[in-house]
N, C-alpha and C positions, 0 to 999 in steps of 0.2 A: 744795117751791116750785120749785128750781133746774132739777130735771130737766125738768118740765113746760116749763120757759121755754126749756131749750135745745131739746125736741122741737118745741114750737111754732113757733123760729125757724128751724129745721133745716128744717121742714116749709112755710114761706114761701118759704125760699131754692131748694129743688128738690122739687115738687111731684111726687108720685108717682101716676100715672095707675092703671086697674085694673087693668093686664097688667104691675105693677111697674118700668115704664120711665121713667124721668124726664125729662119734655116740656116744662117748664119752667124759666125762669130769673125770679125776681121775679117771678114772676106771667105773664110774658110767655112764649109757646112759643117752644122752641128755633129752629122753622124761621121765623119771622117776624125773629129775630136775623140767622139765614143770609142771608137774603133783603135785608136791610140792609144786611149787610156786604158781601155780593156788586156789589147797586148801588152801593154807595159805593166800591167797586173799580174800576168798570167805569167810573165817570163821571173817577174821577181817570186811571185810564188812556187815555179819549178825551180827556181836556183835556190831557193830557202829549202824544199825537198831534197832534194840532190844531196848538200851541203850537211843536212841531219843525218840523211843515210849515211853517208860516208862516214860521220864520225861516227855513228853507233858499230856501223860494221867493222870498225877501226881498233881492234883489242890489241892486247899484247901478244907478241908472236909466242910460239909453243916451244918451250926449250926442246921437248921431245914429242914427238907425233908416232901413234902406232897404231893400225888398222888391222881389223878384224874382218876376213869375209863372211857376208850371211847369205842367204837364199833360203826358200819357202816355194814347195809346190801348191800351186790350188788346184785341189780335183772335186769338181763338179760332178754329185752323185745324179744317178740316173734319177728320172720320177720317182718321186714314191721313196727314194734310199736316203739312208741314214746317214748324217756328214759324217765326217772324221777328224782325227787329228792322228797322223804317224810321228812317232818321236824318232829324233836322230839323237845318241848321245854321244856323238864326237865331239872333241876337245879342241880340237884346232882351229873351229869357225863356229858362226852363229847360224846353223843349221835347225830350222823353223820343223824340218819335214811336209809332209803331205797334209792339206788341209784343206777343210770344206769354207767355201763360203761364210761369213757371216761368223766364223770361231777367230777366237784371240791365243791363240799358242803362246807360250812365255818360255824364254830362257834365262839362265842366271850367269852374270862371269864377277869372279874376285880380281878386283884390281886393285893392284899392287905396284909403289914404286921404291927406288933406292933413296929419294929426296923427298923432304917436305915440298910439296906441289899442291896448285889448284888445278884439279880435272877439269875439262868438259867433254863431254860425250855427244855425239850426233852421227845419226844414220845418215847414206848418200843413197844416190840410185834408186832404184824404183820401189826399194822398201821405206824410202824416205818419209813418204806420208802417209804410211801405215803404219808406222813403230811408235812409241812411247816409249821412253828411258826414263827410270828412276833409281835414283837420281840422275840428271844429265850433267849436274856441277854439283861439286863438294870439293872440301880440301882434305888432303890427306897427308898422314904423317908417313916420314920415312919408314917403310919397309914394314907397313902395317896394312891391312887388305879393307876393302869396304865392297859390297857385295851390291851390284848394278843388275836391275831386271831390267830384261827388254819383251815387249809385250807387242805381236804383232797383229793389228786390228784386222783384222782380211773382210773388206766390205761384201754385203750381200751381194752386190752388181760384178763382182770381180769373175772374170773369164778363167776357165781353167790353162795353164801353163807355168813355165817357172818363172820367178819373179826373183832379182837378185839385189846387193847392194853391198856397204862397206859402212862397219861401226866405225867411227873417226876418233880416239882417245887421244885429246891434246893435254900433255903435261908441263903447267908453267912454272917452275921450280921459284921458290920464296926465298 
């Protein structure tokens, strides 16, 4: 009697299909368990990544935000022509002028603020991926200035036309 009970109990834990492979657990196919486990792991990992991203993005708010318009005109020279960098000395915006693909024009800005502050600078718009800012973050003493350099790395594959953006200056008072 005990032997037949154990056989039926074992059979319900691991059903044997026609080919002799164990394909179920408690009557549920192993594939369904595997899919459920994989889905659970994916959800947990995605949740973790979302929380980690939000924590990284959340920074102290800016006390003051200033923006400067930025622009650049890509001029593709005719075959065999020479590359150009055309300067624009206006001081009301970051105008890099007319530039040939593959060149790196530079502009400087002196940053000053009336109070001690941590300054973060970023470029937005079409120029965001092309622009390198040095330094992009620094501490500023009240009423002193820091020179910030903007380098626009115009890709060799850039097509002719006008490109724009905004330099965003975030001041976090200390």
